[in-house]
N, C-alpha and C positions, 0 to 999 in steps of 0.2 A: 503493498499500499503507499510505504514510504516513495518509492520511485514513481508511482502514479503522480503524487502532489509534486515533485520536483519536475516533472514534465510539465504539469498544469502551469505551474509557476514560471517556468521556462516558456512557455507558449504565451501567457498573459503578458511578460516581460518584453517578448519579441513582438507581439501584437502593438503595444503602447509605442515601443520605440520606432517601429515602421510607420506607424500612422502619423506621429509627431514628426520624422524625418520626410516623409512624402510630402506633407503638408505645408512644411518649411520650404521645399524645393519647389513645389508648385506655386507658392506665393512669391519667390524670387524670381521664377520665370514668368509671372504675369507683371511683376513689377518690370523686369527687363523688356518685355513685348510693349508695353504702356509707355514706356520711358524712350523707346526709340522713335526718332522723327523721319529720318532718311531711309527709305527701303523698308518701312514699317510692315507694308502689305506683303511684300515677297516674305521677310521673314514669317510673319503668322502664317503664311501659305505653308510654306516648309514644317512650321512648327505644328501644325494642325493636320497636315496632311494624312498621316499614319491613321487617325480617327476617321477621317473622312472615308478613307480607302476602305477600311472593315465595314462600314455603314453600307458603303456602296456594292461590296461584293455581296453582302447578306441579302440586299434588295435583289440583286440579280438570282442569287439560289431561289429565293422564295417566288419571283417571277417565274422561274423555271419550273418549280414544283407546281404551281396552281396553273398554267398554261399546259404543260406537256404531261406532268404525270397524271394529274388528276382526270384530265382529258383521256389519257390512256387507259386510267381506272374505270371511266365511265363508259368508252368503247367495249372494253372486256367484259364488263358486267353487263352491256344490252341496255343501261340507264338513259333516259331521255337527259340530253345535255343542252343547256341553253347559250354556249359558248359561241 
């Protein structure tokens, strides 16, 4: 039981330290983005592009699922489809 308590305390400490560290880094990046005057649009584009690409890829995946996979399922089962 003592080993479980150590692991729990380690996990709690790791969680608290990582949340604080990530928030400080995010705040510093936000301050840096807002303080840049020349090339701010390009810098914001480069900074936020990874977040945008993930959502864009997810949108294409769901579009494929709704348009292709569900249509094939409806055709295969013989259900009337209004696509």
